[in-house]
All heavy atoms as a GROMACS GRO file, in nm:
protein
  493
    1MET      N    1  11.599   7.043   8.676
    1MET     CA    2  11.601   6.997   8.811
    1MET      C    3  11.519   7.098   8.901
    1MET      O    4  11.537   7.218   8.895
    1MET     CB    5  11.742   6.993   8.866
    1MET     CG    6  11.747   6.962   9.010
    1MET     SD    7  11.925   6.945   9.077
    1MET     CE    8  11.970   7.106   9.081
    2LYS      N    9  11.426   7.039   8.968
    2LYS     CA   10  11.341   7.123   9.062
    2LYS      C   11  11.387   7.091   9.207
    2LYS      O   12  11.418   6.982   9.242
    2LYS     CB   13  11.196   7.099   9.050
    2LYS     CG   14  11.140   7.146   8.916
    2LYS     CD   15  10.997   7.153   8.926
    2LYS     CE   16  10.942   7.207   8.797
    2LYS     NZ   17  10.800   7.233   8.792
    3LYS      N   18  11.395   7.207   9.281
    3LYS     CA   19  11.451   7.192   9.417
    3LYS      C   20  11.355   7.268   9.509
    3LYS      O   21  11.323   7.390   9.481
    3LYS     CB   22  11.584   7.248   9.426
    3LYS     CG   23  11.654   7.232   9.561
    3LYS     CD   24  11.799   7.283   9.550
    3LYS     CE   25  11.866   7.257   9.685
    3LYS     NZ   26  12.004   7.302   9.690
    4GLU      N   27  11.309   7.214   9.612
    4GLU     CA   28  11.220   7.268   9.710
    4GLU      C   29  11.302   7.331   9.822
    4GLU      O   30  11.391   7.261   9.881
    4GLU     CB   31  11.123   7.165   9.772
    4GLU     CG   32  11.031   7.102   9.667
    4GLU     CD   33  10.928   7.203   9.616
    4GLU    OE1   34  10.878   7.290   9.689
    4GLU    OE2   35  10.881   7.184   9.506
    5LEU      N   36  11.280   7.455   9.865
    5LEU     CA   37  11.353   7.517   9.972
    5LEU      C   38  11.250   7.569  10.070
    5LEU      O   39  11.150   7.628  10.029
    5LEU     CB   40  11.432   7.640   9.914
    5LEU     CG   41  11.567   7.615   9.847
    5LEU    CD1   42  11.627   7.740   9.800
    5LEU    CD2   43  11.660   7.541   9.935
    6THR      N   44  11.283   7.552  10.195
    6THR     CA   45  11.192   7.600  10.304
    6THR      C   46  11.283   7.665  10.409
    6THR      O   47  11.379   7.606  10.455
    6THR     CB   48  11.113   7.483  10.370
    6THR    OG1   49  11.040   7.412  10.270
    6THR    CG2   50  11.022   7.532  10.479
    7ARG      N   51  11.249   7.790  10.435
    7ARG     CA   52  11.316   7.864  10.542
    7ARG      C   53  11.242   7.854  10.667
    7ARG      O   54  11.122   7.871  10.667
    7ARG     CB   55  11.336   8.002  10.497
    7ARG     CG   56  11.406   8.028  10.367
    7ARG     CD   57  11.553   8.011  10.393
    7ARG     NE   58  11.631   8.036  10.265
    7ARG     CZ   59  11.738   7.990  10.230
    7ARG    NH1   60  11.802   7.911  10.314
    7ARG    NH2   61  11.800   8.021  10.118
    8PRO      N   62  11.309   7.831  10.778
    8PRO     CA   63  11.234   7.821  10.900
    8PRO      C   64  11.184   7.960  10.943
    8PRO      O   65  11.239   8.063  10.909
    8PRO     CB   66  11.343   7.781  11.008
    8PRO     CG   67  11.470   7.813  10.944
    8PRO     CD   68  11.453   7.809  10.799
    9PRO      N   69  11.069   7.960  11.022
    9PRO     CA   70  11.010   8.085  11.060
    9PRO      C   71  11.106   8.168  11.148
    9PRO      O   72  11.182   8.116  11.223
    9PRO     CB   73  10.886   8.047  11.137
    9PRO     CG   74  10.865   7.902  11.106
    9PRO     CD   75  10.990   7.842  11.069
   10LYS      N   76  11.098   8.304  11.130
   10LYS     CA   77  11.168   8.388  11.217
   10LYS      C   78  11.087   8.509  11.250
   10LYS      O   79  10.989   8.538  11.184
   10LYS     CB   80  11.305   8.440  11.148
   10LYS     CG   81  11.286   8.526  11.026
   10LYS     CD   82  11.424   8.571  10.974
   10LYS     CE   83  11.397   8.665  10.857
   10LYS     NZ   84  11.528   8.726  10.805
   11ILE      N   85  11.117   8.576  11.362
   11ILE     CA   86  11.043   8.683  11.413
   11ILE      C   87  11.096   8.808  11.354
   11ILE      O   88  11.223   8.829  11.358
   11ILE     CB   89  11.047   8.691  11.567
   11ILE    CG1   90  10.972   8.556  11.617
   11ILE    CG2   91  10.974   8.807  11.621
   11ILE    CD1   92  10.989   8.537  11.766
   12ALA      N   93  11.022   8.902  11.304
   12ALA     CA   94  11.065   9.026  11.244
   12ALA      C   95  10.967   9.143  11.299
   12ALA      O   96  10.858   9.115  11.337
   12ALA     CB   97  11.070   9.020  11.094
   13LEU      N   98  11.015   9.268  11.278
   13LEU     CA   99  10.928   9.383  11.306
   13LEU      C  100  10.820   9.384  11.203
   13LEU      O  101  10.842   9.357  11.087
   13LEU     CB  102  11.013   9.508  11.305
   13LEU     CG  103  11.108   9.541  11.418
   13LEU    CD1  104  11.181   9.669  11.387
   13LEU    CD2  105  11.025   9.556  11.543
   14CYS      N  106  10.710   9.430  11.254
   14CYS     CA  107  10.592   9.454  11.155
   14CYS      C  108  10.622   9.574  11.068
   14CYS      O  109  10.658   9.679  11.124
   14CYS     CB  110  10.464   9.473  11.238
   14CYS     SG  111  10.320   9.502  11.132
   15ARG      N  112  10.614   9.565  10.942
   15ARG     CA  113  10.645   9.670  10.849
   15ARG      C  114  10.528   9.769  10.842
   15ARG      O  115  10.542   9.891  10.802
   15ARG     CB  116  10.675   9.628  10.710
   15ARG     CG  117  10.812   9.557  10.707
   15ARG     CD  118  10.848   9.521  10.562
   15ARG     NE  119  10.980   9.461  10.556
   15ARG     CZ  120  11.046   9.432  10.443
   15ARG    NH1  121  10.975   9.444  10.337
   15ARG    NH2  122  11.159   9.385  10.443
   16VAL      N  123  10.406   9.722  10.874
   16VAL     CA  124  10.284   9.818  10.860
   16VAL      C  125  10.296   9.923  10.976
   16VAL      O  126  10.273  10.030  10.947
   16VAL     CB  127  10.156   9.726  10.871
   16VAL    CG1  128  10.037   9.821  10.876
   16VAL    CG2  129  10.146   9.633  10.750
   17CYS      N  130  10.322   9.878  11.100
   17CYS     CA  131  10.316   9.974  11.211
   17CYS      C  132  10.459  10.009  11.254
   17CYS      O  133  10.475  10.092  11.354
   17CYS     CB  134  10.234   9.910  11.327
   17CYS     SG  135  10.320   9.776  11.410
   18LYS      N  136  10.559   9.955  11.183
   18LYS     CA  137  10.703   9.983  11.218
   18LYS      C  138  10.741   9.940  11.356
   18LYS      O  139  10.819   9.996  11.430
   18LYS     CB  140  10.740  10.127  11.193
   18LYS     CG  141  10.717  10.171  11.047
   18LYS     CD  142  10.745  10.323  11.035
   18LYS     CE  143  10.728  10.360  10.894
   18LYS     NZ  144  10.594  10.357  10.842
   19GLY      N  145  10.678   9.835  11.402
   19GLY     CA  146  10.712   9.775  11.533
   19GLY      C  147  10.642   9.829  11.655
   19GLY      O  148  10.666   9.793  11.762
   20THR      N  149  10.555   9.931  11.637
   20THR     CA  150  10.490   9.994  11.753
   20THR      C  151  10.367   9.918  11.801
   20THR      O  152  10.328   9.923  11.912
   20THR     CB  153  10.442  10.131  11.713
   20THR    OG1  154  10.347  10.130  11.610
   20THR    CG2  155  10.570  10.219  11.676
   21GLY      N  156  10.298   9.842  11.704
   21GLY     CA  157  10.181   9.768  11.740
   21GLY      C  158  10.050   9.854  11.732
   21GLY      O  159   9.946   9.811  11.750
   22ARG      N  160  10.071   9.978  11.697
   22ARG     CA  161   9.955  10.070  11.686
   22ARG      C  162   9.948  10.151  11.556
   22ARG      O  163  10.056  10.170  11.491
   22ARG     CB  164   9.963  10.181  11.800
   22ARG     CG  165   9.965  10.116  11.932
   22ARG     CD  166   9.980  10.222  12.038
   22ARG     NE  167  10.120  10.268  12.019
   22ARG     CZ  168  10.185  10.345  12.107
   22ARG    NH1  169  10.119  10.396  12.213
   22ARG    NH2  170  10.307  10.387  12.085
   23MET      N  171   9.828  10.174  11.511
   23MET     CA  172   9.801  10.247  11.386
   23MET      C  173   9.721  10.362  11.416
   23MET      O  174   9.628  10.361  11.495
   23MET     CB  175   9.734  10.152  11.286
   23MET     CG  176   9.814  10.037  11.241
   23MET     SD  177   9.961  10.074  11.151
   23MET     CE  178   9.888  10.159  11.010
   24GLN      N  179   9.743  10.473  11.338
   24GLN     CA  180   9.667  10.592  11.356
   24GLN      C  181   9.542  10.579  11.277
   24GLN      O  182   9.538  10.526  11.170
   24GLN     CB  183   9.741  10.711  11.303
   24GLN     CG  184   9.673  10.846  11.334
   24GLN     CD  185   9.764  10.966  11.299
   24GLN    OE1  186   9.862  10.947  11.236
   24GLN    NE2  187   9.725  11.080  11.338
   25GLY      N  188   9.426  10.624  11.328
   25GLY     CA  189   9.304  10.618  11.266
   25GLY      C  190   9.279  10.738  11.175
   25GLY      O  191   9.376  10.790  11.120
   26ASP      N  192   9.153  10.766  11.149
   26ASP     CA  193   9.116  10.873  11.062
   26ASP      C  194   9.155  11.010  11.114
   26ASP      O  195   9.184  11.101  11.042
   26ASP     CB  196   8.971  10.866  11.020
   26ASP     CG  197   8.932  10.749  10.945
   26ASP    OD1  198   9.028  10.695  10.874
   26ASP    OD2  199   8.819  10.696  10.955
   27THR      N  200   9.140  11.025  11.244
   27THR     CA  201   9.182  11.147  11.313
   27THR      C  202   9.309  11.132  11.393
   27THR      O  203   9.345  11.017  11.433
   27THR     CB  204   9.070  11.195  11.406
   27THR    OG1  205   9.051  11.107  11.509
   27THR    CG2  206   8.937  11.213  11.331
   28PRO      N  207   9.386  11.244  11.414
   28PRO     CA  208   9.517  11.226  11.491
   28PRO      C  209   9.506  11.167  11.628
   28PRO      O  210   9.603  11.101  11.665
   28PRO     CB  211   9.567  11.367  11.494
   28PRO     CG  212   9.492  11.444  11.388
   28PRO     CD  213   9.367  11.372  11.371
   29ASP      N  214   9.388  11.188  11.696
   29ASP     CA  215   9.377  11.127  11.829
   29ASP      C  216   9.326  10.983  11.832
   29ASP      O  217   9.305  10.932  11.938
   29ASP     CB  218   9.299  11.219  11.917
   29ASP     CG  219   9.158  11.247  11.864
   29ASP    OD1  220   9.141  11.221  11.736
   29ASP    OD2  221   9.064  11.279  11.934
   30GLU      N  222   9.295  10.931  11.718
   30GLU     CA  223   9.237  10.799  11.711
   30GLU      C  224   9.348  10.693  11.683
   30GLU      O  225   9.405  10.698  11.576
   30GLU     CB  226   9.130  10.788  11.602
   30GLU     CG  227   9.060  10.655  11.590
   30GLU     CD  228   8.971  10.646  11.472
   30GLU    OE1  229   8.938  10.748  11.407
   30GLU    OE2  230   8.907  10.537  11.451
   31ILE      N  231   9.377  10.606  11.778
   31ILE     CA  232   9.479  10.510  11.766
   31ILE      C  233   9.421  10.376  11.786
   31ILE      O  234   9.336  10.356  11.891
   31ILE     CB  235   9.592  10.537  11.860
   31ILE    CG1  236   9.667  10.665  11.820
   31ILE    CG2  237   9.692  10.417  11.854
   31ILE    CD1  238   9.777  10.705  11.906
   32HIS      N  239   9.446  10.270  11.709
   32HIS     CA  240   9.400  10.134  11.725
   32HIS      C  241   9.505  10.031  11.700
   32HIS      O  242   9.607  10.070  11.644
   32HIS     CB  243   9.274  10.108  11.639
   32HIS     CG  244   9.295  10.139  11.498
   32HIS    ND1  245   9.347  10.049  11.408
   32HIS    CD2  246   9.271  10.254  11.422
   32HIS    CE1  247   9.355  10.103  11.289
   32HIS    NE2  248   9.309  10.217  11.294
   33PRO      N  249   9.491   9.914  11.743
   33PRO     CA  250   9.594   9.807  11.716
   33PRO      C  251   9.618   9.786  11.570
   33PRO      O  252   9.521   9.786  11.492
   33PRO     CB  253   9.538   9.680  11.795
   33PRO     CG  254   9.430   9.734  11.886
   33PRO     CD  255   9.380   9.856  11.822
   34CYS      N  256   9.736   9.752  11.535
   34CYS     CA  257   9.773   9.714  11.400
   34CYS      C  258   9.699   9.590  11.357
   34CYS      O  259   9.690   9.496  11.432
   34CYS     CB  260   9.923   9.704  11.388
   34CYS     SG  261   9.977   9.654  11.222
   35LEU      N  262   9.645   9.586  11.241
   35LEU     CA  263   9.567   9.472  11.189
   35LEU      C  264   9.664   9.358  11.149
   35LEU      O  265   9.624   9.236  11.166
   35LEU     CB  266   9.483   9.506  11.074
   35LEU     CG  267   9.370   9.609  11.104
   35LEU    CD1  268   9.298   9.647  10.974
   35LEU    CD2  269   9.276   9.556  11.206
   36GLN      N  270   9.784   9.382  11.110
   36GLN     CA  271   9.872   9.282  11.065
   36GLN      C  272   9.934   9.201  11.180
   36GLN      O  273   9.937   9.083  11.186
   36GLN     CB  274   9.983   9.332  10.976
   36GLN     CG  275  10.081   9.220  10.925
   36GLN     CD  276  10.162   9.265  10.804
   36GLN    OE1  277  10.104   9.314  10.713
   36GLN    NE2  278  10.289   9.245  10.815
   37CYS      N  279   9.987   9.275  11.282
   37CYS     CA  280  10.052   9.210  11.391
   37CYS      C  281   9.967   9.198  11.519
   37CYS      O  282  10.007   9.145  11.619
   37CYS     CB  283  10.183   9.286  11.433
   37CYS     SG  284  10.144   9.459  11.502
   38GLU      N  285   9.843   9.246  11.506
   38GLU     CA  286   9.739   9.248  11.618
   38GLU      C  287   9.794   9.305  11.744
   38GLU      O  288   9.770   9.264  11.852
   38GLU     CB  289   9.703   9.102  11.640
   38GLU     CG  290   9.632   9.038  11.522
   38GLU     CD  291   9.595   8.892  11.545
   38GLU    OE1  292   9.637   8.831  11.649
   38GLU    OE2  293   9.520   8.836  11.461
   39GLY      N  294   9.872   9.415  11.723
   39GLY     CA  295   9.918   9.500  11.841
   39GLY      C  296  10.049   9.450  11.900
   39GLY      O  297  10.096   9.523  11.992
   40SER      N  298  10.112   9.348  11.851
   40SER     CA  299  10.237   9.302  11.915
   40SER      C  300  10.362   9.376  11.866
   40SER      O  301  10.461   9.379  11.933
   40SER     CB  302  10.256   9.151  11.896
   40SER     OG  303  10.290   9.124  11.759
   41GLY      N  304  10.351   9.432  11.741
   41GLY     CA  305  10.469   9.496  11.683
   41GLY      C  306  10.559   9.396  11.614
   41GLY      O  307  10.655   9.437  11.552
   42ARG      N  308  10.538   9.260  11.625
   42ARG     CA  309  10.616   9.160  11.566
   42ARG      C  310  10.532   9.073  11.479
   42ARG      O  311  10.412   9.049  11.505
   42ARG     CB  312  10.689   9.082  11.672
   42ARG     CG  313  10.762   9.158  11.779
   42ARG     CD  314  10.896   9.210  11.718
   42ARG     NE  315  10.975   9.272  11.827
   42ARG     CZ  316  10.972   9.399  11.855
   42ARG    NH1  317  10.881   9.472  11.804
   42ARG    NH2  318  11.058   9.455  11.937
   43VAL      N  319  10.598   9.014  11.374
   43VAL     CA  320  10.526   8.909  11.293
   43VAL      C  321  10.625   8.794  11.270
   43VAL      O  322  10.746   8.802  11.290
   43VAL     CB  323  10.490   8.970  11.158
   43VAL    CG1  324  10.386   9.076  11.160
   43VAL    CG2  325  10.612   9.029  11.085
   44THR      N  326  10.574   8.678  11.236
   44THR     CA  327  10.652   8.555  11.215
   44THR      C  328  10.655   8.552  11.049
   44THR      O  329  10.546   8.554  10.979
   44THR     CB  330  10.588   8.435  11.262
   44THR    OG1  331  10.570   8.448  11.402
   44THR    CG2  332  10.672   8.312  11.236
   45VAL      N  333  10.778   8.537  11.003
   45VAL     CA  334  10.800   8.538  10.855
   45VAL      C  335  10.861   8.397  10.814
   45VAL      O  336  10.954   8.354  10.883
   45VAL     CB  337  10.898   8.651  10.810
   45VAL    CG1  338  10.915   8.643  10.661
   45VAL    CG2  339  10.840   8.783  10.854
   46SER      N  340  10.802   8.333  10.720
   46SER     CA  341  10.861   8.208  10.670
   46SER      C  342  10.855   8.207  10.516
   46SER      O  343  10.775   8.286  10.463
   46SER     CB  344  10.792   8.084  10.730
   46SER     OG  345  10.658   8.085  10.688
   47CYS      N  346  10.923   8.114  10.455
   47CYS     CA  347  10.926   8.115  10.308
   47CYS      C  348  10.939   7.970  10.259
   47CYS      O  349  11.010   7.897  10.315
   47CYS     CB  350  11.049   8.195  10.265
   47CYS     SG  351  11.069   8.206  10.086
   48GLU      N  352  10.861   7.939  10.153
   48GLU     CA  353  10.868   7.822  10.083
   48GLU      C  354  10.886   7.853   9.926
   48GLU      O  355  10.807   7.931   9.881
   48GLU     CB  356  10.742   7.731  10.099
   48GLU     CG  357  10.726   7.687  10.238
   48GLU     CD  358  10.594   7.599  10.260
   48GLU    OE1  359  10.537   7.570  10.149
   48GLU    OE2  360  10.570   7.565  10.370
   49MET      N  361  10.988   7.792   9.870
   49MET     CA  362  11.021   7.827   9.729
   49MET      C  363  11.045   7.700   9.650
   49MET      O  364  11.088   7.594   9.705
   49MET     CB  365  11.147   7.913   9.721
   49MET     CG  366  11.144   8.043   9.777
   49MET     SD  367  11.300   8.134   9.757
   49MET     CE  368  11.406   8.054   9.873
   50THR      N  369  11.009   7.704   9.526
   50THR     CA  370  11.041   7.598   9.433
   50THR      C  371  11.134   7.657   9.323
   50THR      O  372  11.100   7.752   9.253
   50THR     CB  373  10.916   7.543   9.364
   50THR    OG1  374  10.832   7.501   9.466
   50THR    CG2  375  10.952   7.425   9.271
   51LEU      N  376  11.263   7.605   9.321
   51LEU     CA  377  11.350   7.647   9.228
   51LEU      C  378  11.351   7.552   9.106
   51LEU      O  379  11.350   7.436   9.122
   51LEU     CB  380  11.492   7.643   9.279
   51LEU     CG  381  11.521   7.745   9.401
   51LEU    CD1  382  11.657   7.721   9.446
   51LEU    CD2  383  11.486   7.884   9.360
   52ASP      N  384  11.345   7.608   8.978
   52ASP     CA  385  11.347   7.527   8.860
   52ASP      C  386  11.480   7.562   8.789
   52ASP      O  387  11.492   7.663   8.732
   52ASP     CB  388  11.230   7.559   8.769
   52ASP     CG  389  11.219   7.479   8.648
   52ASP    OD1  390  11.301   7.371   8.646
   52ASP    OD2  391  11.138   7.500   8.559
   53ILE      N  392  11.580   7.474   8.801
   53ILE     CA  393  11.712   7.497   8.743
   53ILE      C  394  11.728   7.421   8.620
   53ILE      O  395  11.716   7.296   8.620
   53ILE     CB  396  11.819   7.464   8.848
   53ILE    CG1  397  11.792   7.550   8.976
   53ILE    CG2  398  11.955   7.484   8.797
   53ILE    CD1  399  11.868   7.495   9.096
   54ARG      N  400  11.760   7.486   8.510
   54ARG     CA  401  11.780   7.417   8.381
   54ARG      C  402  11.909   7.474   8.314
   54ARG      O  403  11.947   7.588   8.332
   54ARG     CB  404  11.666   7.446   8.291
   54ARG     CG  405  11.536   7.394   8.337
   54ARG     CD  406  11.427   7.412   8.238
   54ARG     NE  407  11.327   7.505   8.304
   54ARG     CZ  408  11.236   7.575   8.242
   54ARG    NH1  409  11.226   7.572   8.113
   54ARG    NH2  410  11.154   7.647   8.309
   55PRO      N  411  11.970   7.392   8.230
   55PRO     CA  412  12.088   7.445   8.163
   55PRO      C  413  12.048   7.554   8.059
   55PRO      O  414  11.943   7.551   8.005
   55PRO     CB  415  12.144   7.318   8.090
   55PRO     CG  416  12.029   7.221   8.084
   55PRO     CD  417  11.940   7.256   8.201
   56TYR      N  418  12.132   7.648   8.036
   56TYR     CA  419  12.112   7.754   7.940
   56TYR      C  420  12.143   7.700   7.802
   56TYR      O  421  12.256   7.646   7.775
   56TYR     CB  422  12.200   7.874   7.972
   56TYR     CG  423  12.191   7.985   7.867
   56TYR    CD1  424  12.079   8.061   7.850
   56TYR    CD2  425  12.298   8.007   7.784
   56TYR    CE1  426  12.073   8.153   7.758
   56TYR    CE2  427  12.293   8.105   7.685
   56TYR     CZ  428  12.180   8.180   7.671
   56TYR     OH  429  12.173   8.277   7.580
   57THR      N  430  12.058   7.716   7.709
   57THR     CA  431  12.081   7.680   7.570
   57THR      C  432  12.046   7.796   7.481
   57THR      O  433  11.934   7.824   7.461
   57THR     CB  434  11.988   7.554   7.531
   57THR    OG1  435  11.857   7.584   7.559
   57THR    CG2  436  12.028   7.432   7.609
   58PRO      N  437  12.149   7.862   7.428
   58PRO     CA  438  12.125   7.977   7.345
   58PRO      C  439  12.061   7.947   7.214
   58PRO      O  440  12.084   7.834   7.160
   58PRO     CB  441  12.263   8.039   7.329
   58PRO     CG  442  12.358   7.929   7.354
   58PRO     CD  443  12.291   7.830   7.444
   59LYS      N  444  11.972   8.028   7.170
   59LYS     CA  445  11.902   8.006   7.040
   59LYS      C  446  12.004   8.053   6.933
   59LYS      O  447  12.076   8.144   6.949
   59LYS     CB  448  11.782   8.091   7.033
   59LYS     CG  449  11.682   8.040   7.136
   59LYS     CD  450  11.551   8.120   7.118
   59LYS     CE  451  11.448   8.081   7.224
   59LYS     NZ  452  11.319   8.158   7.220
   60THR      N  453  11.997   7.982   6.828
   60THR     CA  454  12.092   8.011   6.707
   60THR      C  455  12.016   8.120   6.626
   60THR      O  456  11.896   8.110   6.605
   60THR     CB  457  12.122   7.897   6.624
   60THR    OG1  458  12.005   7.838   6.580
   60THR    CG2  459  12.202   7.792   6.712
   61HIS      N  460  12.093   8.218   6.580
   61HIS     CA  461  12.035   8.322   6.499
   61HIS      C  462  12.050   8.295   6.351
   61HIS      O  463  12.165   8.254   6.308
   61HIS     CB  464  12.101   8.459   6.529
   61HIS     CG  465  12.076   8.501   6.667
   61HIS    ND1  466  11.956   8.561   6.714
   61HIS    CD2  467  12.158   8.508   6.783
   61HIS    CE1  468  11.962   8.593   6.837
   61HIS    NE2  469  12.086   8.563   6.884
   62LYS      N  470  11.947   8.309   6.276
   62LYS     CA  471  11.957   8.288   6.132
   62LYS      C  472  12.009   8.415   6.069
   62LYS      O  473  11.959   8.521   6.092
   62LYS     CB  474  11.826   8.244   6.078
   62LYS     CG  475  11.775   8.115   6.121
   62LYS     CD  476  11.639   8.079   6.056
   62LYS     CE  477  11.587   7.942   6.113
   62LYS     NZ  478  11.466   7.907   6.049
   63THR      N  479  12.100   8.402   5.975
   63THR     CA  480  12.148   8.517   5.899
   63THR      C  481  12.071   8.522   5.763
   63THR      O  482  12.053   8.420   5.700
   63THR     CB  483  12.294   8.511   5.883
   63THR    OG1  484  12.330   8.385   5.815
   63THR    CG2  485  12.375   8.524   6.007
   64LEU      N  486  12.035   8.637   5.717
   64LEU     CA  487  11.969   8.652   5.598
   64LEU      C  488  12.054   8.681   5.487
   64LEU      O  489  12.150   8.742   5.490
   64LEU     CB  490  11.853   8.758   5.606
   64LEU     CG  491  11.749   8.728   5.713
   64LEU    CD1  492  11.659   8.850   5.724
   64LEU    CD2  493  11.668   8.608   5.662
   0.00000   0.00000   0.00000
């Protein structure tokens, strides 16, 4: 049996910039907007999954 699951989008902190919206550049005084959240510090996360559920059928072992 295959089952499709979809989770609605939710807002979460950006893991790249840890919610600050800024990233440090090559030098300590160089700061630019985070590329993942585009400087907002937040991202939208959603999920689509396909579950494949089957009964468990153990294999029989041959004895020698």
